[in-house]
C-alpha positions as CSV (number, residue, x, y, z in Angstrom):
1,X,15.6,-11.5,8.4
2,X,16.0,-9.4,5.3
3,X,15.9,-5.6,5.2
4,X,12.2,-5.6,4.4
5,X,11.3,-8.1,6.9
6,X,13.0,-5.9,9.6
7,X,11.3,-2.8,8.6
8,X,8.0,-4.2,8.4
9,X,8.2,-5.8,11.7
10,X,9.6,-2.4,13.1
11,X,6.8,-0.6,11.8
12,X,4.1,-3.2,13.1
13,X,5.5,-3.0,16.5
14,X,5.3,0.7,16.3
15,X,1.8,0.3,15.5
16,X,1.2,-1.7,18.2
17,X,2.8,0.3,21.2
18,X,0.8,3.4,20.1
19,X,-2.5,1.3,19.7
20,X,-1.8,0.0,23.3
21,X,-1.2,3.7,24.5
22,X,-4.3,5.2,22.8
23,X,-6.2,2.0,24.3
24,X,-7.0,1.0,20.6
25,X,-7.3,-2.4,18.9
26,X,-4.2,-2.7,17.0
27,X,-5.8,-5.1,14.8
28,X,-8.1,-2.3,13.7
29,X,-5.3,-0.3,12.2
30,X,-4.4,-0.5,8.5
31,X,-0.9,-0.1,7.3
32,X,-0.5,1.2,3.9
33,X,3.3,0.4,2.7
34,X,4.6,3.5,0.4
35,X,5.8,1.2,-2.4
36,X,6.5,4.0,-5.2
37,X,9.8,3.7,-6.6
38,X,10.0,0.2,-5.2
39,X,10.2,-2.7,-7.7
40,X,7.3,-5.3,-7.7
41,X,9.3,-7.9,-6.6
42,X,9.9,-6.0,-3.2
43,X,6.4,-5.6,-3.0
44,X,6.2,-9.8,-3.5
45,X,8.4,-10.2,-0.2
46,X,6.2,-7.5,1.7
47,X,3.0,-9.5,0.6
48,X,4.8,-12.9,1.8
49,X,5.3,-11.3,5.0
50,X,1.3,-10.7,5.1
51,X,1.3,-6.7,4.0
52,X,-1.6,-6.4,1.8
53,X,-2.2,-2.5,1.3
54,X,0.6,-0.7,-0.8
55,X,0.4,3.1,-1.5
56,X,1.5,4.3,-4.9
57,X,2.2,8.0,-6.0
58,X,2.3,7.7,-9.9
59,X,-0.7,6.4,-12.0
60,X,1.6,4.9,-14.6
61,X,3.9,3.0,-11.8
62,X,0.7,1.9,-10.3
63,X,-0.6,0.2,-13.7
64,X,2.5,-1.4,-14.2
65,X,2.8,-3.1,-10.7
66,X,-0.9,-4.1,-11.2
67,X,-0.1,-6.0,-14.1
68,X,3.0,-7.7,-12.6
69,X,1.2,-8.8,-9.3
70,X,-2.2,-9.5,-10.7
71,X,-1.3,-13.3,-9.2
72,X,-1.7,-11.6,-5.6
73,X,-5.4,-12.4,-4.9
74,X,-5.3,-10.3,-1.8
75,X,-3.4,-7.3,-2.9
76,X,-5.0,-3.8,-2.5
77,X,-3.1,-0.8,-3.9
78,X,-4.2,2.7,-2.9
79,X,-3.4,6.1,-4.8
80,X,-1.9,8.4,-2.6
81,X,-0.5,10.9,-4.9
82,X,-2.1,13.2,-7.0
83,X,-4.7,12.3,-9.4
84,X,-5.3,14.1,-12.8
85,X,-8.7,14.1,-14.2
86,X,-7.3,12.4,-17.3
87,X,-5.9,9.5,-15.3
88,X,-9.2,8.6,-13.3
89,X,-10.3,5.8,-16.1
90,X,-7.1,4.3,-15.3
91,X,-7.3,4.3,-11.6
92,X,-10.5,3.5,-10.7
93,X,-10.3,-0.1,-11.5
94,X,-7.1,-0.7,-9.7
95,X,-7.4,1.0,-6.7
96,X,-8.9,0.0,-3.4
97,X,-8.9,3.5,-2.0
98,X,-7.9,6.9,-3.6
99,X,-6.5,8.9,-0.8
100,X,-6.2,12.5,-2.8
101,X,-9.5,13.8,-3.9
102,X,-9.5,17.2,-3.7
103,X,-12.7,18.2,-5.9
104,X,-15.7,15.8,-7.5
């Protein structure tokens, strides 16, 4: 088992434990793996292990990874960093969710 697999398993186990304590179905919880400053190849490893949601802080990095990983059909990219007005047109077609909207 590589480092990514070990860390992903550990986090998933923690989610199950927390959900159980809260009397919640862990299948209703979505893990967004923060992939900023990680290579696309590391994301491929996590994707092969079932991870589908990845959080990016930087628009340029998201854009590059979206191109590199366009062959992964269920990949969902989330913008978790600050979104500048001039980057909105770039992000909207790439992101499954934008978590950082602070004004309309």
